[in-house]
All heavy atoms as atom14 arrays in JSON, in Angstrom:
{
  "sequence": "MNQIRIFTLRDGTKRKIKIEEEMPLQDELKKAGITESDIFQMQLVIQDDKV",
  "atom14_mask": [
    [1, 1, 1, 1, 1, 1, 1, 1, 0, 0, 0, 0, 0, 0],
    [1, 1, 1, 1, 1, 1, 1, 1, 0, 0, 0, 0, 0, 0],
    [1, 1, 1, 1, 1, 1, 1, 1, 1, 0, 0, 0, 0, 0],
    [1, 1, 1, 1, 1, 1, 1, 1, 0, 0, 0, 0, 0, 0],
    [1, 1, 1, 1, 1, 1, 1, 1, 1, 1, 1, 0, 0, 0],
    [1, 1, 1, 1, 1, 1, 1, 1, 0, 0, 0, 0, 0, 0],
    [1, 1, 1, 1, 1, 1, 1, 1, 1, 1, 1, 0, 0, 0],
    [1, 1, 1, 1, 1, 1, 1, 0, 0, 0, 0, 0, 0, 0],
    [1, 1, 1, 1, 1, 1, 1, 1, 0, 0, 0, 0, 0, 0],
    [1, 1, 1, 1, 1, 1, 1, 1, 1, 1, 1, 0, 0, 0],
    [1, 1, 1, 1, 1, 1, 1, 1, 0, 0, 0, 0, 0, 0],
    [1, 1, 1, 1, 0, 0, 0, 0, 0, 0, 0, 0, 0, 0],
    [1, 1, 1, 1, 1, 1, 1, 0, 0, 0, 0, 0, 0, 0],
    [1, 1, 1, 1, 1, 1, 1, 1, 1, 0, 0, 0, 0, 0],
    [1, 1, 1, 1, 1, 1, 1, 1, 1, 1, 1, 0, 0, 0],
    [1, 1, 1, 1, 1, 1, 1, 1, 1, 0, 0, 0, 0, 0],
    [1, 1, 1, 1, 1, 1, 1, 1, 0, 0, 0, 0, 0, 0],
    [1, 1, 1, 1, 1, 1, 1, 1, 1, 0, 0, 0, 0, 0],
    [1, 1, 1, 1, 1, 1, 1, 1, 0, 0, 0, 0, 0, 0],
    [1, 1, 1, 1, 1, 1, 1, 1, 1, 0, 0, 0, 0, 0],
    [1, 1, 1, 1, 1, 1, 1, 1, 1, 0, 0, 0, 0, 0],
    [1, 1, 1, 1, 1, 1, 1, 1, 1, 0, 0, 0, 0, 0],
    [1, 1, 1, 1, 1, 1, 1, 1, 0, 0, 0, 0, 0, 0],
    [1, 1, 1, 1, 1, 1, 1, 0, 0, 0, 0, 0, 0, 0],
    [1, 1, 1, 1, 1, 1, 1, 1, 0, 0, 0, 0, 0, 0],
    [1, 1, 1, 1, 1, 1, 1, 1, 1, 0, 0, 0, 0, 0],
    [1, 1, 1, 1, 1, 1, 1, 1, 0, 0, 0, 0, 0, 0],
    [1, 1, 1, 1, 1, 1, 1, 1, 1, 0, 0, 0, 0, 0],
    [1, 1, 1, 1, 1, 1, 1, 1, 0, 0, 0, 0, 0, 0],
    [1, 1, 1, 1, 1, 1, 1, 1, 1, 0, 0, 0, 0, 0],
    [1, 1, 1, 1, 1, 1, 1, 1, 1, 0, 0, 0, 0, 0],
    [1, 1, 1, 1, 1, 0, 0, 0, 0, 0, 0, 0, 0, 0],
    [1, 1, 1, 1, 0, 0, 0, 0, 0, 0, 0, 0, 0, 0],
    [1, 1, 1, 1, 1, 1, 1, 1, 0, 0, 0, 0, 0, 0],
    [1, 1, 1, 1, 1, 1, 1, 0, 0, 0, 0, 0, 0, 0],
    [1, 1, 1, 1, 1, 1, 1, 1, 1, 0, 0, 0, 0, 0],
    [1, 1, 1, 1, 1, 1, 0, 0, 0, 0, 0, 0, 0, 0],
    [1, 1, 1, 1, 1, 1, 1, 1, 0, 0, 0, 0, 0, 0],
    [1, 1, 1, 1, 1, 1, 1, 1, 0, 0, 0, 0, 0, 0],
    [1, 1, 1, 1, 1, 1, 1, 1, 1, 1, 1, 0, 0, 0],
    [1, 1, 1, 1, 1, 1, 1, 1, 1, 0, 0, 0, 0, 0],
    [1, 1, 1, 1, 1, 1, 1, 1, 0, 0, 0, 0, 0, 0],
    [1, 1, 1, 1, 1, 1, 1, 1, 1, 0, 0, 0, 0, 0],
    [1, 1, 1, 1, 1, 1, 1, 1, 0, 0, 0, 0, 0, 0],
    [1, 1, 1, 1, 1, 1, 1, 0, 0, 0, 0, 0, 0, 0],
    [1, 1, 1, 1, 1, 1, 1, 1, 0, 0, 0, 0, 0, 0],
    [1, 1, 1, 1, 1, 1, 1, 1, 1, 0, 0, 0, 0, 0],
    [1, 1, 1, 1, 1, 1, 1, 1, 0, 0, 0, 0, 0, 0],
    [1, 1, 1, 1, 1, 1, 1, 1, 0, 0, 0, 0, 0, 0],
    [1, 1, 1, 1, 1, 1, 1, 1, 1, 0, 0, 0, 0, 0],
    [1, 1, 1, 1, 1, 1, 1, 0, 0, 0, 0, 0, 0, 0]
  ],
  "atom14_positions": [
    [[14.13, 59.07, -4.43], [13.35, 58.01, -3.86], [13.08, 58.29, -2.39], [13.99, 58.65, -1.66], [14.13, 56.7, -3.98], [13.42, 55.67, -4.78], [14.24, 54.07, -4.75], [15.57, 54.33, -5.89], [0.0, 0.0, 0.0], [0.0, 0.0, 0.0], [0.0, 0.0, 0.0], [0.0, 0.0, 0.0], [0.0, 0.0, 0.0], [0.0, 0.0, 0.0]],
    [[11.85, 58.15, -2.0], [11.47, 58.31, -0.59], [11.31, 56.95, 0.05], [10.77, 56.04, -0.57], [10.15, 59.07, -0.46], [10.27, 60.52, -0.86], [11.3, 61.14, -0.65], [9.22, 61.04, -1.44], [0.0, 0.0, 0.0], [0.0, 0.0, 0.0], [0.0, 0.0, 0.0], [0.0, 0.0, 0.0], [0.0, 0.0, 0.0], [0.0, 0.0, 0.0]],
    [[11.77, 56.84, 1.28], [11.57, 55.61, 2.03], [10.71, 55.93, 3.25], [11.01, 56.87, 3.99], [12.9, 55.01, 2.48], [13.74, 54.52, 1.33], [15.02, 53.86, 1.8], [15.4, 53.96, 2.96], [15.69, 53.17, 0.91], [0.0, 0.0, 0.0], [0.0, 0.0, 0.0], [0.0, 0.0, 0.0], [0.0, 0.0, 0.0], [0.0, 0.0, 0.0]],
    [[9.67, 55.15, 3.42], [8.76, 55.34, 4.54], [8.66, 54.02, 5.28], [8.54, 52.96, 4.67], [7.36, 55.78, 4.05], [7.47, 57.11, 3.33], [6.38, 55.85, 5.2], [6.2, 57.54, 2.65], [0.0, 0.0, 0.0], [0.0, 0.0, 0.0], [0.0, 0.0, 0.0], [0.0, 0.0, 0.0], [0.0, 0.0, 0.0], [0.0, 0.0, 0.0]],
    [[8.7, 54.08, 6.59], [8.51, 52.88, 7.4], [7.13, 52.99, 8.04], [6.8, 53.99, 8.65], [9.58, 52.74, 8.46], [9.56, 51.36, 9.08], [10.69, 51.1, 10.05], [12.01, 51.54, 9.68], [12.9, 50.81, 9.02], [12.6, 49.6, 8.61], [14.1, 51.28, 8.77], [0.0, 0.0, 0.0], [0.0, 0.0, 0.0], [0.0, 0.0, 0.0]],
    [[6.34, 51.94, 7.87], [5.0, 51.9, 8.45], [5.02, 50.9, 9.61], [5.35, 49.73, 9.43], [3.94, 51.47, 7.4], [3.96, 52.44, 6.23], [2.56, 51.42, 8.05], [3.09, 52.02, 5.07], [0.0, 0.0, 0.0], [0.0, 0.0, 0.0], [0.0, 0.0, 0.0], [0.0, 0.0, 0.0], [0.0, 0.0, 0.0], [0.0, 0.0, 0.0]],
    [[4.68, 51.39, 10.78], [4.61, 50.55, 11.97], [3.14, 50.24, 12.22], [2.33, 51.15, 12.37], [5.16, 51.28, 13.2], [6.62, 51.64, 13.09], [7.01, 52.92, 12.74], [7.59, 50.7, 13.37], [8.35, 53.26, 12.65], [8.94, 51.04, 13.29], [9.31, 52.31, 12.94], [0.0, 0.0, 0.0], [0.0, 0.0, 0.0], [0.0, 0.0, 0.0]],
    [[2.8, 48.96, 12.28], [1.47, 48.55, 12.72], [1.63, 48.17, 14.19], [2.45, 47.32, 14.53], [0.95, 47.34, 11.91], [0.95, 47.7, 10.53], [-0.46, 46.97, 12.34], [0.0, 0.0, 0.0], [0.0, 0.0, 0.0], [0.0, 0.0, 0.0], [0.0, 0.0, 0.0], [0.0, 0.0, 0.0], [0.0, 0.0, 0.0], [0.0, 0.0, 0.0]],
    [[0.84, 48.81, 15.03], [0.97, 48.6, 16.46], [0.03, 47.5, 16.94], [-0.91, 47.12, 16.26], [0.69, 49.9, 17.2], [1.54, 51.11, 16.75], [1.2, 52.32, 17.58], [3.02, 50.81, 16.81], [0.0, 0.0, 0.0], [0.0, 0.0, 0.0], [0.0, 0.0, 0.0], [0.0, 0.0, 0.0], [0.0, 0.0, 0.0], [0.0, 0.0, 0.0]],
    [[0.28, 47.02, 18.14], [-0.53, 45.94, 18.71], [-1.99, 46.33, 18.89], [-2.86, 45.48, 18.86], [0.05, 45.5, 20.04], [1.4, 44.83, 19.91], [1.91, 44.34, 21.25], [3.24, 43.82, 21.12], [3.52, 42.56, 20.85], [2.55, 41.7, 20.67], [4.77, 42.15, 20.77], [0.0, 0.0, 0.0], [0.0, 0.0, 0.0], [0.0, 0.0, 0.0]],
    [[-2.27, 47.63, 19.04], [-3.66, 48.06, 19.2], [-4.36, 48.27, 17.86], [-5.51, 48.69, 17.81], [-3.74, 49.32, 20.06], [-3.07, 50.53, 19.43], [-2.58, 50.44, 18.28], [-3.03, 51.58, 20.09], [0.0, 0.0, 0.0], [0.0, 0.0, 0.0], [0.0, 0.0, 0.0], [0.0, 0.0, 0.0], [0.0, 0.0, 0.0], [0.0, 0.0, 0.0]],
    [[-3.67, 47.97, 16.75], [-4.27, 48.06, 15.43], [-4.04, 49.38, 14.7], [-4.37, 49.49, 13.54], [0.0, 0.0, 0.0], [0.0, 0.0, 0.0], [0.0, 0.0, 0.0], [0.0, 0.0, 0.0], [0.0, 0.0, 0.0], [0.0, 0.0, 0.0], [0.0, 0.0, 0.0], [0.0, 0.0, 0.0], [0.0, 0.0, 0.0], [0.0, 0.0, 0.0]],
    [[-3.48, 50.37, 15.37], [-3.21, 51.65, 14.72], [-1.92, 51.56, 13.92], [-1.12, 50.64, 14.09], [-3.1, 52.79, 15.75], [-2.03, 52.49, 16.66], [-4.39, 52.96, 16.53], [0.0, 0.0, 0.0], [0.0, 0.0, 0.0], [0.0, 0.0, 0.0], [0.0, 0.0, 0.0], [0.0, 0.0, 0.0], [0.0, 0.0, 0.0], [0.0, 0.0, 0.0]],
    [[-1.72, 52.54, 13.03], [-0.51, 52.57, 12.21], [0.17, 53.92, 12.37], [-0.49, 54.95, 12.53], [-0.86, 52.35, 10.73], [-1.37, 50.96, 10.46], [-1.56, 50.72, 8.98], [-2.03, 49.29, 8.77], [-2.07, 48.94, 7.36], [0.0, 0.0, 0.0], [0.0, 0.0, 0.0], [0.0, 0.0, 0.0], [0.0, 0.0, 0.0], [0.0, 0.0, 0.0]],
    [[1.49, 53.9, 12.31], [2.3, 55.11, 12.34], [3.23, 55.07, 11.15], [3.83, 54.04, 10.85], [3.15, 55.19, 13.61], [2.38, 55.16, 14.9], [1.9, 56.54, 15.28], [1.07, 56.51, 16.46], [1.49, 56.68, 17.7], [2.76, 56.9, 17.93], [0.65, 56.64, 18.69], [0.0, 0.0, 0.0], [0.0, 0.0, 0.0], [0.0, 0.0, 0.0]],
    [[3.36, 56.2, 10.46], [4.25, 56.3, 9.31], [5.37, 57.28, 9.63], [5.12, 58.37, 10.16], [3.51, 56.8, 8.07], [2.46, 55.85, 7.58], [1.77, 56.42, 6.35], [0.68, 55.51, 5.88], [0.0, 56.03, 4.68], [0.0, 0.0, 0.0], [0.0, 0.0, 0.0], [0.0, 0.0, 0.0], [0.0, 0.0, 0.0], [0.0, 0.0, 0.0]],
    [[6.58, 56.9, 9.27], [7.75, 57.75, 9.49], [8.55, 57.8, 8.2], [8.86, 56.75, 7.62], [8.65, 57.18, 10.62], [7.91, 57.2, 11.94], [9.94, 57.97, 10.72], [7.61, 58.57, 12.48], [0.0, 0.0, 0.0], [0.0, 0.0, 0.0], [0.0, 0.0, 0.0], [0.0, 0.0, 0.0], [0.0, 0.0, 0.0], [0.0, 0.0, 0.0]],
    [[8.87, 59.01, 7.75], [9.77, 59.15, 6.6], [11.19, 58.91, 7.11], [11.64, 59.53, 8.07], [9.64, 60.55, 6.0], [10.49, 60.73, 4.77], [10.27, 62.09, 4.14], [11.16, 62.23, 2.93], [11.04, 63.56, 2.33], [0.0, 0.0, 0.0], [0.0, 0.0, 0.0], [0.0, 0.0, 0.0], [0.0, 0.0, 0.0], [0.0, 0.0, 0.0]],
    [[11.88, 58.0, 6.45], [13.21, 57.61, 6.89], [14.23, 58.62, 6.4], [14.27, 58.96, 5.22], [13.57, 56.2, 6.37], [12.62, 55.2, 6.98], [15.01, 55.86, 6.69], [12.84, 53.8, 6.48], [0.0, 0.0, 0.0], [0.0, 0.0, 0.0], [0.0, 0.0, 0.0], [0.0, 0.0, 0.0], [0.0, 0.0, 0.0], [0.0, 0.0, 0.0]],
    [[15.04, 59.09, 7.32], [16.15, 59.96, 6.99], [17.41, 59.09, 6.94], [17.52, 58.11, 7.67], [16.29, 61.05, 8.04], [15.05, 61.93, 8.12], [15.08, 62.88, 9.29], [16.17, 63.1, 9.86], [14.01, 63.38, 9.65], [0.0, 0.0, 0.0], [0.0, 0.0, 0.0], [0.0, 0.0, 0.0], [0.0, 0.0, 0.0], [0.0, 0.0, 0.0]],
    [[18.33, 59.43, 6.07], [19.53, 58.62, 5.89], [20.28, 58.42, 7.19], [20.47, 59.35, 7.97], [20.48, 59.27, 4.87], [20.26, 58.75, 3.48], [21.32, 59.24, 2.53], [22.52, 59.03, 2.79], [20.93, 59.84, 1.53], [0.0, 0.0, 0.0], [0.0, 0.0, 0.0], [0.0, 0.0, 0.0], [0.0, 0.0, 0.0], [0.0, 0.0, 0.0]],
    [[20.68, 57.18, 7.39], [21.51, 56.76, 8.53], [20.87, 57.06, 9.89], [21.56, 57.25, 10.87], [22.9, 57.38, 8.43], [23.64, 56.94, 7.19], [25.07, 57.41, 7.16], [25.64, 57.67, 8.23], [25.62, 57.53, 6.06], [0.0, 0.0, 0.0], [0.0, 0.0, 0.0], [0.0, 0.0, 0.0], [0.0, 0.0, 0.0], [0.0, 0.0, 0.0]],
    [[19.54, 57.09, 9.95], [18.86, 57.26, 11.23], [18.66, 55.87, 11.84], [18.05, 55.01, 11.2], [17.5, 57.93, 11.04], [16.72, 58.08, 12.33], [15.08, 58.78, 12.1], [15.46, 60.5, 12.2], [0.0, 0.0, 0.0], [0.0, 0.0, 0.0], [0.0, 0.0, 0.0], [0.0, 0.0, 0.0], [0.0, 0.0, 0.0], [0.0, 0.0, 0.0]],
    [[19.16, 55.64, 13.04], [18.99, 54.33, 13.67], [17.51, 54.06, 13.99], [16.71, 54.98, 14.16], [19.8, 54.42, 14.96], [20.53, 55.7, 14.92], [19.96, 56.54, 13.84], [0.0, 0.0, 0.0], [0.0, 0.0, 0.0], [0.0, 0.0, 0.0], [0.0, 0.0, 0.0], [0.0, 0.0, 0.0], [0.0, 0.0, 0.0], [0.0, 0.0, 0.0]],
    [[17.15, 52.8, 14.06], [15.78, 52.4, 14.34], [15.28, 52.99, 15.66], [14.14, 53.43, 15.76], [15.65, 50.88, 14.37], [14.26, 50.33, 14.66], [13.26, 50.78, 13.61], [14.3, 48.83, 14.78], [0.0, 0.0, 0.0], [0.0, 0.0, 0.0], [0.0, 0.0, 0.0], [0.0, 0.0, 0.0], [0.0, 0.0, 0.0], [0.0, 0.0, 0.0]],
    [[16.14, 53.04, 16.66], [15.73, 53.58, 17.96], [15.32, 55.05, 17.84], [14.37, 55.48, 18.5], [16.87, 53.43, 18.98], [17.18, 52.0, 19.34], [15.98, 51.27, 19.92], [15.19, 51.84, 20.67], [15.83, 50.01, 19.57], [0.0, 0.0, 0.0], [0.0, 0.0, 0.0], [0.0, 0.0, 0.0], [0.0, 0.0, 0.0], [0.0, 0.0, 0.0]],
    [[16.0, 55.82, 16.99], [15.62, 57.22, 16.78], [14.3, 57.33, 16.03], [13.5, 58.22, 16.3], [16.72, 57.98, 16.02], [17.96, 58.2, 16.87], [17.89, 58.02, 18.11], [19.01, 58.54, 16.3], [0.0, 0.0, 0.0], [0.0, 0.0, 0.0], [0.0, 0.0, 0.0], [0.0, 0.0, 0.0], [0.0, 0.0, 0.0], [0.0, 0.0, 0.0]],
    [[14.06, 56.4, 15.1], [12.77, 56.38, 14.39], [11.63, 56.12, 15.38], [10.58, 56.74, 15.3], [12.76, 55.29, 13.32], [13.63, 55.58, 12.13], [13.58, 54.46, 11.11], [12.56, 53.76, 11.03], [14.57, 54.29, 10.38], [0.0, 0.0, 0.0], [0.0, 0.0, 0.0], [0.0, 0.0, 0.0], [0.0, 0.0, 0.0], [0.0, 0.0, 0.0]],
    [[11.87, 55.19, 16.3], [10.85, 54.87, 17.29], [10.56, 56.06, 18.2], [9.4, 56.35, 18.52], [11.26, 53.66, 18.12], [11.4, 52.33, 17.37], [11.91, 51.23, 18.3], [10.1, 51.94, 16.71], [0.0, 0.0, 0.0], [0.0, 0.0, 0.0], [0.0, 0.0, 0.0], [0.0, 0.0, 0.0], [0.0, 0.0, 0.0], [0.0, 0.0, 0.0]],
    [[11.6, 56.78, 18.59], [11.42, 57.98, 19.41], [10.62, 59.03, 18.64], [9.74, 59.69, 19.19], [12.77, 58.57, 19.82], [13.45, 57.81, 20.91], [14.77, 58.46, 21.27], [15.55, 57.63, 22.25], [16.86, 58.23, 22.56], [0.0, 0.0, 0.0], [0.0, 0.0, 0.0], [0.0, 0.0, 0.0], [0.0, 0.0, 0.0], [0.0, 0.0, 0.0]],
    [[10.93, 59.19, 17.36], [10.23, 60.16, 16.51], [8.74, 59.8, 16.4], [7.89, 60.68, 16.39], [10.88, 60.17, 15.13], [10.37, 61.22, 14.2], [11.16, 61.22, 12.9], [10.65, 62.23, 11.91], [11.41, 62.21, 10.66], [0.0, 0.0, 0.0], [0.0, 0.0, 0.0], [0.0, 0.0, 0.0], [0.0, 0.0, 0.0], [0.0, 0.0, 0.0]],
    [[8.44, 58.5, 16.34], [7.05, 58.04, 16.23], [6.36, 58.01, 17.59], [5.14, 57.89, 17.67], [7.01, 56.65, 15.61], [0.0, 0.0, 0.0], [0.0, 0.0, 0.0], [0.0, 0.0, 0.0], [0.0, 0.0, 0.0], [0.0, 0.0, 0.0], [0.0, 0.0, 0.0], [0.0, 0.0, 0.0], [0.0, 0.0, 0.0], [0.0, 0.0, 0.0]],
    [[7.13, 58.09, 18.67], [6.56, 58.06, 20.01], [6.1, 56.67, 20.43], [5.12, 56.53, 21.16], [0.0, 0.0, 0.0], [0.0, 0.0, 0.0], [0.0, 0.0, 0.0], [0.0, 0.0, 0.0], [0.0, 0.0, 0.0], [0.0, 0.0, 0.0], [0.0, 0.0, 0.0], [0.0, 0.0, 0.0], [0.0, 0.0, 0.0], [0.0, 0.0, 0.0]],
    [[6.83, 55.64, 19.97], [6.47, 54.26, 20.31], [7.7, 53.51, 20.81], [8.82, 53.98, 20.67], [5.86, 53.52, 19.11], [6.82, 53.5, 17.91], [4.53, 54.12, 18.72], [6.31, 52.73, 16.7], [0.0, 0.0, 0.0], [0.0, 0.0, 0.0], [0.0, 0.0, 0.0], [0.0, 0.0, 0.0], [0.0, 0.0, 0.0], [0.0, 0.0, 0.0]],
    [[7.46, 52.34, 21.4], [8.56, 51.48, 21.84], [8.52, 50.19, 21.04], [7.54, 49.89, 20.36], [8.42, 51.14, 23.34], [7.21, 50.41, 23.53], [8.41, 52.4, 24.2], [0.0, 0.0, 0.0], [0.0, 0.0, 0.0], [0.0, 0.0, 0.0], [0.0, 0.0, 0.0], [0.0, 0.0, 0.0], [0.0, 0.0, 0.0], [0.0, 0.0, 0.0]],
    [[9.58, 49.42, 21.14], [9.65, 48.15, 20.4], [8.53, 47.21, 20.79], [8.01, 46.47, 19.97], [11.01, 47.47, 20.63], [12.13, 48.09, 19.84], [13.43, 47.31, 19.97], [13.4, 46.07, 19.77], [14.44, 47.93, 20.28], [0.0, 0.0, 0.0], [0.0, 0.0, 0.0], [0.0, 0.0, 0.0], [0.0, 0.0, 0.0], [0.0, 0.0, 0.0]],
    [[8.14, 47.23, 22.05], [7.08, 46.32, 22.51], [5.71, 46.71, 21.98], [4.79, 45.9, 22.02], [7.06, 46.25, 24.04], [6.79, 47.52, 24.59], [0.0, 0.0, 0.0], [0.0, 0.0, 0.0], [0.0, 0.0, 0.0], [0.0, 0.0, 0.0], [0.0, 0.0, 0.0], [0.0, 0.0, 0.0], [0.0, 0.0, 0.0], [0.0, 0.0, 0.0]],
    [[5.54, 47.94, 21.47], [4.28, 48.39, 20.88], [4.08, 47.84, 19.47], [2.97, 47.79, 18.97], [4.23, 49.92, 20.78], [4.23, 50.61, 22.12], [3.74, 50.02, 23.1], [4.72, 51.75, 22.19], [0.0, 0.0, 0.0], [0.0, 0.0, 0.0], [0.0, 0.0, 0.0], [0.0, 0.0, 0.0], [0.0, 0.0, 0.0], [0.0, 0.0, 0.0]],
    [[5.17, 47.4, 18.83], [5.14, 47.06, 17.4], [4.63, 45.64, 17.18], [5.11, 44.68, 17.79], [6.54, 47.21, 16.78], [7.02, 48.64, 16.91], [6.52, 46.77, 15.32], [8.48, 48.82, 16.53], [0.0, 0.0, 0.0], [0.0, 0.0, 0.0], [0.0, 0.0, 0.0], [0.0, 0.0, 0.0], [0.0, 0.0, 0.0], [0.0, 0.0, 0.0]],
    [[3.66, 45.52, 16.28], [3.2, 44.22, 15.82], [3.91, 43.86, 14.51], [4.31, 42.73, 14.3], [1.68, 44.23, 15.62], [1.13, 42.98, 15.0], [1.09, 41.81, 15.73], [0.67, 42.97, 13.7], [0.6, 40.64, 15.17], [0.17, 41.81, 13.13], [0.14, 40.64, 13.87], [0.0, 0.0, 0.0], [0.0, 0.0, 0.0], [0.0, 0.0, 0.0]],
    [[4.04, 44.87, 13.63], [4.64, 44.64, 12.31], [5.3, 45.92, 11.82], [4.82, 47.02, 12.09], [3.54, 44.22, 11.34], [3.99, 43.99, 9.93], [2.83, 43.61, 9.02], [1.68, 43.68, 9.41], [3.14, 43.22, 7.82], [0.0, 0.0, 0.0], [0.0, 0.0, 0.0], [0.0, 0.0, 0.0], [0.0, 0.0, 0.0], [0.0, 0.0, 0.0]],
    [[6.4, 45.77, 11.06], [7.06, 46.9, 10.41], [7.1, 46.63, 8.92], [7.33, 45.5, 8.5], [8.5, 47.08, 10.89], [8.64, 47.62, 12.25], [10.35, 48.08, 12.64], [11.27, 46.63, 12.27], [0.0, 0.0, 0.0], [0.0, 0.0, 0.0], [0.0, 0.0, 0.0], [0.0, 0.0, 0.0], [0.0, 0.0, 0.0], [0.0, 0.0, 0.0]],
    [[6.91, 47.69, 8.13], [6.97, 47.54, 6.68], [7.75, 48.72, 6.11], [7.5, 49.87, 6.47], [5.55, 47.52, 6.12], [5.48, 47.34, 4.64], [4.04, 47.3, 4.15], [3.12, 47.63, 4.88], [3.86, 46.91, 2.91], [0.0, 0.0, 0.0], [0.0, 0.0, 0.0], [0.0, 0.0, 0.0], [0.0, 0.0, 0.0], [0.0, 0.0, 0.0]],
    [[8.67, 48.43, 5.21], [9.44, 49.46, 4.52], [8.82, 49.67, 3.15], [8.66, 48.73, 2.39], [10.9, 49.06, 4.39], [11.8, 50.05, 3.63], [11.9, 51.36, 4.37], [13.16, 49.45, 3.42], [0.0, 0.0, 0.0], [0.0, 0.0, 0.0], [0.0, 0.0, 0.0], [0.0, 0.0, 0.0], [0.0, 0.0, 0.0], [0.0, 0.0, 0.0]],
    [[8.47, 50.92, 2.84], [7.87, 51.25, 1.54], [8.8, 52.22, 0.84], [9.19, 53.23, 1.4], [6.48, 51.9, 1.74], [5.88, 52.29, 0.41], [5.55, 50.96, 2.49], [0.0, 0.0, 0.0], [0.0, 0.0, 0.0], [0.0, 0.0, 0.0], [0.0, 0.0, 0.0], [0.0, 0.0, 0.0], [0.0, 0.0, 0.0], [0.0, 0.0, 0.0]],
    [[9.16, 51.88, -0.4], [10.02, 52.74, -1.21], [9.17, 53.34, -2.32], [8.56, 52.62, -3.1], [11.21, 51.96, -1.79], [12.04, 51.38, -0.65], [12.05, 52.86, -2.69], [13.13, 50.45, -1.09], [0.0, 0.0, 0.0], [0.0, 0.0, 0.0], [0.0, 0.0, 0.0], [0.0, 0.0, 0.0], [0.0, 0.0, 0.0], [0.0, 0.0, 0.0]],
    [[9.12, 54.68, -2.35], [8.32, 55.37, -3.36], [9.26, 56.01, -4.36], [10.18, 56.74, -4.0], [7.46, 56.44, -2.71], [6.44, 55.89, -1.75], [5.65, 56.97, -1.06], [6.1, 58.1, -0.94], [4.47, 56.62, -0.59], [0.0, 0.0, 0.0], [0.0, 0.0, 0.0], [0.0, 0.0, 0.0], [0.0, 0.0, 0.0], [0.0, 0.0, 0.0]],
    [[9.01, 55.75, -5.63], [9.82, 56.3, -6.71], [9.23, 57.66, -7.1], [8.05, 57.77, -7.39], [9.81, 55.35, -7.91], [10.86, 55.71, -8.92], [11.62, 56.67, -8.71], [10.92, 55.03, -9.96], [0.0, 0.0, 0.0], [0.0, 0.0, 0.0], [0.0, 0.0, 0.0], [0.0, 0.0, 0.0], [0.0, 0.0, 0.0], [0.0, 0.0, 0.0]],
    [[10.05, 58.7, -7.12], [9.6, 60.05, -7.46], [9.32, 60.24, -8.94], [8.73, 61.23, -9.35], [10.65, 61.09, -7.02], [10.77, 61.17, -5.52], [9.79, 60.82, -4.82], [11.83, 61.6, -5.04], [0.0, 0.0, 0.0], [0.0, 0.0, 0.0], [0.0, 0.0, 0.0], [0.0, 0.0, 0.0], [0.0, 0.0, 0.0], [0.0, 0.0, 0.0]],
    [[9.73, 59.29, -9.79], [9.61, 59.45, -11.23], [8.2, 59.2, -11.75], [7.91, 59.46, -12.9], [10.56, 58.48, -11.94], [12.01, 58.79, -11.65], [12.92, 57.79, -12.32], [14.36, 58.05, -11.95], [15.24, 57.05, -12.55], [0.0, 0.0, 0.0], [0.0, 0.0, 0.0], [0.0, 0.0, 0.0], [0.0, 0.0, 0.0], [0.0, 0.0, 0.0]],
    [[7.32, 58.7, -10.89], [5.96, 58.36, -11.34], [5.14, 59.59, -11.57], [5.18, 60.57, -10.98], [5.26, 57.43, -10.31], [3.83, 57.16, -10.72], [6.04, 56.16, -10.17], [0.0, 0.0, 0.0], [0.0, 0.0, 0.0], [0.0, 0.0, 0.0], [0.0, 0.0, 0.0], [0.0, 0.0, 0.0], [0.0, 0.0, 0.0], [0.0, 0.0, 0.0]]
  ]
}
């Protein structure tokens, strides 16, 4: 199973990050090159590999 976090930013753009196990949110934000104040919405998407 893959987990992807989709960040919708205040300027309307979206960033997708594949979640690695036990990676703190702050490291995800660094990887995406954004800060908490840039985020309008976060969404966790779980994709099943069996499809």
